[in-house]
C-alpha positions as CSV (number, residue, x, y, z in Angstrom):
1,M,-35.5,32.6,10.0
2,T,-33.8,35.7,8.6
3,S,-31.4,36.0,5.7
4,D,-27.7,35.6,6.1
5,V,-25.8,38.6,4.8
6,S,-23.2,36.3,3.1
7,K,-25.8,33.9,1.6
8,P,-29.4,35.2,1.1
9,I,-32.3,32.8,1.3
10,Y,-34.0,32.2,-2.1
11,I,-37.5,30.9,-2.4
12,L,-38.9,29.9,-5.8
13,L,-42.6,30.6,-6.2
14,V,-44.3,28.6,-9.0
15,D,-47.9,29.5,-9.8
16,D,-49.7,30.3,-13.0
17,N,-51.7,33.0,-11.2
18,P,-49.8,36.4,-11.3
19,N,-51.9,37.7,-8.3
20,N,-50.8,34.8,-6.1
21,L,-47.2,35.3,-7.1
22,K,-47.5,39.0,-6.2
23,V,-49.0,38.3,-2.8
24,L,-46.5,35.6,-1.9
25,S,-43.6,37.7,-3.1
26,E,-44.5,40.6,-0.9
27,A,-44.9,38.3,2.1
28,I,-41.5,36.7,1.5
29,Q,-39.6,39.9,0.9
30,G,-41.1,41.3,4.0
31,H,-39.2,38.7,6.0
32,G,-35.9,39.3,4.3
33,W,-36.0,36.4,1.9
34,K,-35.4,36.7,-1.9
35,A,-38.3,35.7,-4.2
36,L,-37.8,33.9,-7.5
37,M,-40.9,33.5,-9.7
38,A,-42.1,31.1,-12.4
39,T,-45.5,30.6,-14.0
40,D,-45.1,27.1,-15.3
41,G,-43.2,23.8,-14.6
42,E,-40.7,24.1,-17.4
43,S,-39.4,27.5,-16.4
44,A,-39.5,26.5,-12.7
45,I,-37.1,23.6,-13.4
46,E,-34.8,25.9,-15.4
47,Q,-34.7,28.5,-12.5
48,A,-34.2,25.8,-9.9
49,E,-31.2,24.4,-11.8
50,Y,-29.6,27.9,-12.3
51,M,-30.3,29.5,-8.9
52,A,-30.5,26.5,-6.6
53,P,-33.2,28.0,-4.3
54,D,-33.4,27.1,-0.7
55,L,-37.1,26.1,-1.0
56,I,-39.8,25.8,-3.6
57,L,-43.5,26.7,-3.2
58,L,-45.2,24.8,-6.1
59,D,-48.7,25.1,-7.3
60,V,-50.3,21.8,-8.2
61,M,-52.8,22.9,-10.9
62,M,-50.8,24.5,-13.8
63,P,-50.9,24.3,-17.6
64,G,-48.3,22.1,-19.3
65,F,-46.4,20.3,-16.5
66,D,-48.7,20.1,-13.4
67,G,-47.1,20.4,-10.0
68,F,-46.8,16.6,-9.6
69,E,-44.9,16.2,-12.8
70,T,-42.7,19.2,-12.1
71,C,-41.9,17.7,-8.6
72,R,-41.0,14.4,-10.2
73,R,-38.6,16.0,-12.6
74,L,-37.0,18.2,-9.9
75,K,-36.4,15.1,-7.7
76,A,-35.0,13.1,-10.6
77,N,-32.4,15.8,-11.3
78,S,-29.2,15.5,-9.3
79,I,-28.9,19.3,-9.2
80,T,-32.3,20.0,-7.7
81,Q,-33.2,16.7,-6.0
82,N,-32.4,18.0,-2.4
83,I,-34.4,21.2,-2.6
84,P,-37.5,21.0,-0.3
85,I,-40.8,21.4,-2.1
86,I,-44.1,22.6,-0.5
87,F,-47.2,22.1,-2.6
88,M,-49.9,24.8,-2.9
89,T,-53.3,23.4,-3.9
90,A,-57.0,23.8,-3.6
91,L,-57.4,20.0,-3.7
92,S,-58.4,18.6,-0.4
93,D,-58.5,14.9,-1.4
94,T,-56.3,12.9,0.9
95,Q,-55.1,10.7,-2.0
96,D,-53.7,13.8,-3.8
97,K,-51.8,14.8,-0.7
98,V,-50.4,11.3,-0.2
99,K,-49.4,11.3,-3.9
100,G,-47.5,14.6,-3.4
101,F,-45.6,13.2,-0.3
102,D,-44.8,10.0,-2.3
103,I,-43.0,11.9,-5.0
104,G,-41.0,14.0,-2.7
105,A,-42.9,17.0,-1.3
106,V,-42.3,18.0,2.4
107,D,-45.6,19.8,3.1
108,Y,-48.9,21.1,1.7
109,I,-50.5,24.6,1.9
110,T,-54.2,24.7,1.1
111,K,-55.7,27.5,-1.1
112,P,-56.9,30.0,-0.4
113,F,-53.8,30.4,1.8
114,Q,-53.2,32.7,4.7
115,Q,-50.0,34.7,4.6
116,E,-49.2,34.0,8.3
117,E,-49.6,30.2,7.7
118,V,-47.3,30.4,4.6
119,V,-44.6,32.3,6.4
120,A,-44.8,30.0,9.4
121,R,-44.5,26.9,7.3
122,L,-41.6,28.4,5.3
123,K,-39.8,29.3,8.5
124,L,-40.3,25.8,9.8
125,H,-39.0,24.0,6.7
126,L,-36.1,26.4,6.2
127,K,-35.1,25.7,9.8
128,I,-35.4,22.0,9.3
129,T,-33.4,22.2,6.1
130,H,-30.7,24.3,7.9
131,L,-30.5,21.9,10.8
132,T,-30.3,18.9,8.4
133,Q,-27.5,20.5,6.4
134,T,-25.7,21.5,9.6
135,L,-26.1,18.0,10.9
136,E,-24.9,16.4,7.7
137,Q,-21.9,18.8,7.6
138,R,-21.1,17.9,11.2
139,V,-21.4,14.2,10.5
140,E,-19.1,14.6,7.4
141,E,-16.6,16.5,9.4
142,R,-16.7,14.0,12.3
143,T,-16.5,11.1,9.9
144,A,-13.5,12.7,8.1
145,E,-11.9,13.4,11.5
146,L,-12.4,9.8,12.6
147,A,-11.0,8.6,9.3
148,R,-7.9,10.8,9.8
149,S,-7.6,9.5,13.3
150,L,-7.9,5.9,12.2
151,N,-5.4,6.4,9.4
152,L,-3.0,8.1,11.9
153,L,-3.5,5.3,14.4
154,Q,-2.9,2.6,11.7
155,N,0.2,4.4,10.4
156,T,1.5,4.8,13.9
157,Q,0.8,1.2,14.6
158,L,2.6,0.1,11.5
159,Q,5.5,2.3,12.3
160,L,5.8,0.9,15.8
161,I,5.5,-2.7,14.5
162,Q,8.0,-2.0,11.8
163,N,10.5,-0.4,14.3
164,E,10.0,-3.3,16.7
165,K,10.5,-5.9,14.0
166,M,13.5,-4.2,12.6
167,S,15.0,-3.7,16.0
168,A,14.5,-7.3,17.1
169,L,15.7,-8.7,13.8
170,G,18.6,-6.2,13.6
171,N,19.7,-7.1,17.1
172,L,19.5,-10.8,16.3
173,V,21.3,-10.6,13.0
174,A,23.9,-8.1,14.4
175,G,24.5,-10.5,17.3
176,V,25.0,-13.4,15.0
177,A,27.4,-11.4,12.8
178,H,29.3,-10.4,15.9
179,E,29.6,-14.0,17.1
180,I,30.7,-15.1,13.6
181,N,33.4,-12.4,13.6
182,N,35.2,-13.7,16.6
183,P,36.0,-17.3,15.3
184,V,36.5,-15.9,11.8
185,G,39.1,-13.5,13.2
186,F,40.7,-16.3,15.1
187,L,40.9,-18.5,12.0
188,S,42.1,-15.7,9.8
189,G,44.7,-14.7,12.2
190,N,46.1,-18.2,12.5
191,L,45.9,-19.2,8.9
192,Q,48.9,-17.1,7.8
193,P,51.4,-18.6,10.3
194,A,49.9,-22.0,9.6
195,E,50.8,-21.6,5.9
196,E,54.3,-20.5,6.9
197,Y,54.7,-23.5,9.2
198,V,53.5,-25.9,6.4
199,R,55.9,-24.3,3.9
200,D,58.8,-24.6,6.4
201,L,57.9,-28.3,7.0
202,I,57.7,-29.1,3.3
203,E,61.1,-27.4,2.8
204,L,62.5,-29.4,5.6
205,V,61.2,-32.7,4.1
206,D,62.6,-31.6,0.7
207,L,66.0,-30.9,2.3
208,Y,66.0,-34.2,4.2
209,Q,65.3,-36.1,0.9
210,Q,68.1,-34.3,-0.8
211,T,70.5,-35.1,2.0
212,Y,69.4,-38.7,2.7
213,T,68.8,-40.1,-0.7
214,N,68.4,-43.7,0.7
215,P,65.7,-43.6,3.4
216,T,65.3,-46.6,5.7
217,P,62.6,-49.2,4.7
218,E,60.3,-47.9,7.5
219,I,60.5,-44.3,6.3
220,Q,60.0,-45.5,2.7
221,D,56.9,-47.4,3.7
222,Q,55.5,-44.4,5.5
223,I,56.2,-42.1,2.5
224,E,54.3,-44.5,0.3
225,A,51.5,-44.9,2.9
226,I,50.8,-41.2,3.1
227,D,51.5,-40.5,-0.6
228,L,54.0,-37.8,0.2
229,D,54.1,-36.3,-3.3
230,Y,50.3,-35.9,-3.2
231,V,50.3,-34.3,0.3
232,R,53.0,-31.9,-0.8
233,E,50.9,-30.9,-3.8
234,D,47.5,-30.8,-2.1
235,L,48.2,-29.2,1.3
236,P,48.7,-25.7,-0.1
237,K,45.4,-26.1,-2.0
238,L,43.7,-27.1,1.2
239,L,45.0,-24.0,3.0
240,N,43.9,-21.8,0.1
241,S,40.4,-23.4,0.3
242,M,40.3,-22.6,4.0
243,K,41.2,-19.0,3.2
244,L,38.4,-18.8,0.6
245,G,36.0,-20.3,3.2
246,I,37.0,-17.7,5.8
247,D,36.5,-14.9,3.2
248,R,33.1,-16.3,2.4
249,I,32.1,-16.3,6.1
250,R,33.4,-12.8,6.4
251,N,31.3,-11.7,3.4
252,I,28.3,-13.3,5.0
253,S,28.9,-11.4,8.2
254,I,29.2,-8.2,6.2
255,S,25.9,-9.0,4.4
256,L,24.2,-9.6,7.7
257,R,25.4,-6.3,9.0
258,T,24.2,-4.6,5.8
259,F,20.8,-6.1,6.2
260,S,20.4,-5.2,9.9
261,R,22.0,-1.8,9.7
262,A,20.2,0.7,11.9
263,D,18.7,3.7,10.1
264,K,19.7,7.3,11.0
265,D,17.2,10.1,11.3
266,Y,18.1,11.2,7.8
267,K,18.5,9.4,4.5
268,V,21.9,8.1,3.4
269,P,23.3,6.9,0.1
270,F,22.7,3.1,-0.4
271,D,23.5,0.4,-3.0
272,I,20.1,-1.2,-3.6
273,H,21.9,-4.3,-4.9
274,E,23.6,-4.8,-1.5
275,G,20.2,-4.7,0.2
276,L,18.7,-7.2,-2.2
277,D,21.7,-9.6,-1.9
278,S,21.8,-9.4,1.8
279,T,18.0,-10.1,2.0
280,L,18.5,-13.1,-0.3
281,L,21.2,-14.3,2.0
282,I,18.9,-14.2,5.0
283,L,16.3,-16.2,3.0
284,K,18.7,-18.6,1.4
285,H,17.6,-21.5,3.7
286,R,14.1,-21.1,2.2
287,L,15.4,-21.1,-1.3
288,K,17.2,-24.4,-1.0
289,A,15.8,-27.7,-2.3
290,N,13.7,-29.8,0.2
291,D,11.8,-33.1,0.2
292,H,8.9,-31.5,-1.8
293,R,10.7,-29.5,-4.5
294,P,14.0,-28.6,-6.2
295,E,15.8,-25.4,-5.3
296,I,14.0,-22.1,-6.1
297,D,16.0,-20.4,-8.9
298,V,16.7,-16.7,-8.3
299,V,17.4,-14.8,-11.6
300,K,19.2,-11.5,-11.1
301,K,19.0,-8.9,-13.9
302,Y,20.7,-6.0,-12.1
303,G,21.1,-2.8,-14.1
304,D,23.7,-0.1,-13.6
305,L,22.1,1.7,-10.6
306,P,23.5,4.7,-8.8
307,S,23.3,4.8,-5.0
308,I,20.0,6.3,-3.8
309,E,19.3,8.4,-0.8
310,C,17.0,6.4,1.5
311,F,16.6,4.6,4.8
312,P,18.4,1.3,4.0
313,G,17.1,-0.7,6.9
314,Q,13.5,0.1,5.9
315,L,14.0,-0.8,2.3
316,N,15.6,-4.1,3.3
317,Q,12.4,-4.9,5.2
318,V,10.4,-4.2,2.1
319,F,12.6,-6.6,0.1
320,M,12.2,-9.2,2.9
321,N,8.4,-9.0,2.9
322,I,8.0,-9.2,-0.8
323,L,10.6,-12.0,-1.4
324,A,9.2,-14.0,1.5
325,N,5.7,-13.7,0.0
326,A,7.1,-14.8,-3.3
327,I,8.5,-17.9,-1.7
328,D,5.2,-18.5,0.0
329,A,3.4,-18.3,-3.3
330,L,5.7,-20.8,-4.9
331,E,5.3,-23.2,-1.9
332,E,1.5,-22.8,-2.3
333,A,1.8,-23.6,-6.1
334,N,3.8,-26.7,-5.3
335,L,0.9,-28.2,-3.2
336,S,-1.1,-28.9,-6.4
337,R,1.9,-30.1,-8.5
338,D,3.9,-33.3,-8.4
339,L,7.7,-33.4,-8.7
340,D,7.6,-33.9,-12.5
341,A,5.4,-30.9,-13.0
342,I,7.7,-28.7,-10.8
343,K,10.7,-29.9,-12.8
344,A,8.9,-29.0,-16.1
345,K,8.1,-25.5,-14.8
346,P,10.8,-24.8,-12.1
347,N,10.2,-22.4,-9.3
348,Q,11.7,-19.1,-10.1
349,I,12.0,-15.6,-8.7
350,S,13.3,-12.8,-11.0
351,I,14.8,-9.6,-9.7
352,E,15.3,-6.8,-12.2
353,T,16.6,-3.3,-11.5
354,I,16.6,-0.4,-14.0
355,V,17.0,3.4,-14.0
356,I,14.1,5.5,-15.3
357,E,15.0,8.8,-17.0
358,G,17.9,9.4,-14.6
359,R,15.5,10.4,-11.7
360,T,14.1,7.2,-10.4
361,I,15.0,3.5,-10.1
362,Q,12.6,0.6,-10.4
363,I,12.9,-2.8,-8.8
364,H,10.8,-5.6,-10.4
365,I,10.4,-8.7,-8.2
366,T,8.5,-11.5,-10.1
367,D,7.6,-15.1,-9.2
368,N,5.9,-17.8,-11.3
369,G,3.6,-18.9,-8.4
370,V,-0.1,-19.1,-8.1
371,G,-0.9,-15.4,-8.7
372,I,-3.7,-13.5,-7.1
373,S,-7.2,-12.5,-8.0
374,E,-8.5,-9.0,-8.7
375,A,-10.4,-9.0,-5.4
376,V,-7.2,-9.8,-3.5
377,K,-5.1,-7.4,-5.6
378,S,-7.3,-4.5,-4.7
379,R,-6.8,-5.0,-1.0
380,I,-3.3,-6.4,-0.9
381,F,-1.8,-3.3,0.8
382,D,-4.7,-2.9,3.3
383,H,-4.0,-2.9,7.0
384,L,-4.5,-6.4,8.5
385,F,-5.6,-7.9,5.2
386,T,-4.2,-11.4,4.6
387,T,-5.2,-14.5,2.7
388,K,-3.0,-16.8,4.8
389,A,-4.3,-19.2,7.4
390,V,-4.6,-18.2,11.0
391,G,-1.1,-18.1,12.5
392,K,0.5,-17.9,9.1
393,G,0.2,-14.2,8.3
394,T,-0.5,-10.9,10.1
395,G,-1.7,-8.8,7.2
396,L,1.0,-6.2,8.1
397,G,3.9,-7.1,5.9
398,L,2.7,-5.5,2.7
399,A,0.9,-2.7,4.5
400,I,4.3,-1.8,6.1
401,A,6.0,-2.1,2.8
402,H,3.5,0.3,1.2
403,Q,4.0,2.8,4.1
404,I,7.8,2.6,3.8
405,V,7.9,3.1,0.0
406,V,5.1,5.6,-0.4
407,E,5.1,7.7,2.8
408,N,8.7,7.4,3.9
409,H,10.4,7.5,0.5
410,A,7.9,9.3,-1.8
411,G,7.9,6.3,-4.1
412,T,5.3,3.9,-5.5
413,I,4.6,0.2,-5.2
414,E,2.4,-1.6,-7.6
415,V,1.3,-5.2,-8.1
416,N,0.6,-7.0,-11.4
417,S,-0.9,-10.5,-11.2
418,D,-3.3,-13.0,-12.7
419,P,-4.4,-16.3,-11.2
420,Q,-2.0,-19.1,-12.0
421,Q,0.3,-16.7,-13.9
422,G,2.6,-15.4,-11.1
423,T,2.9,-12.0,-9.5
424,E,5.1,-9.0,-10.1
425,F,5.8,-6.2,-7.6
426,I,7.2,-3.0,-9.0
427,I,8.9,-0.6,-6.6
428,T,9.8,2.9,-7.9
429,L,12.0,5.1,-5.8
430,P,13.6,8.5,-6.4
431,I,17.3,8.6,-6.6
432,K,17.5,11.9,-4.7
433,A,15.6,12.1,-1.4
434,K,12.5,14.2,-1.4
435,D,11.2,16.3,1.5
436,L,8.1,14.7,2.8
């Protein structure tokens, strides 16, 4: 094996006999290799650490550290442990040879040595070392390539699932909102003339009473039966309540459209609070009281946030995943508590939003549920990881949330939790969109 112009081959010769060093050095240099020399174990270790030779020829019998002790120290050193070592010895005892192999030597050369044999063994072990390093490098490159491919595949899979879920949910919610709009429009359009008709009828009744001050007994009985004064007072209130109800339904429809809005190819300004409120509306049926627990209390601590540049539909999905998980955690906590215990420590989800140094916003979503362990916390954003029973969770929700926040929005998502102490998710997002 000849030397590479860009990286010469260095061989460290270690022998207390200067004549041996001279002969070996001449043989090595004659084949284009660079010779380094040491006459004892201590200086051999120093040179090996400093020069990192490609191979070491090491005499066994030396003053101070013998070859075996020198080999032990070289193999115990992280800097030199991978350098192949060939022993040179006049010892022919098999036990000594086995001892050398046990402590890390790759070969033996018996003294007195023949230059041709030395060169042949050096070529062989340099070639083996080169092939090993090449193979290791190829394995590392292939492993890295496979890791990149797996990561790309997982990200693509998450993106496809995310897009499919958002498309299906968006179509469903948008369809519901559309269906709501039709009867709401009909009611709203007819309510105003209904109010006018009622006003006209009341005016007519008032005029009749003013004109005919002595109604017949039958009319008087009917006036008392329907409590005309109360009807006259309450009917406008009923109509106003209907108007408020219609406005409420219209606002629900707007919230549904806000949640299900389709994202463009570019980021747009968005009110985070609208996204949170629309998500809470979608989950409202899960927050209500049921046979096992009182209503889950949602505490909003909204700060004065500016609109941020983002993909609103994607962030709504993040809020949905985290809030749904918080509700699941509270439901799980309730399994081990009776109703009195739940009332003593009511189920609660807190949502706090703040601005950080005018450049980013933070959303803190906290529940007082069962919490999670350190082992689960370290894997909570992993692809396909879930602690839920079969059929209850896919292990994709938080992985998708992580991808949306970190990769699609240049933000961060963190989790703080202790068992039985609840869980806090902290989402940090830039106010201005960053080029990714």
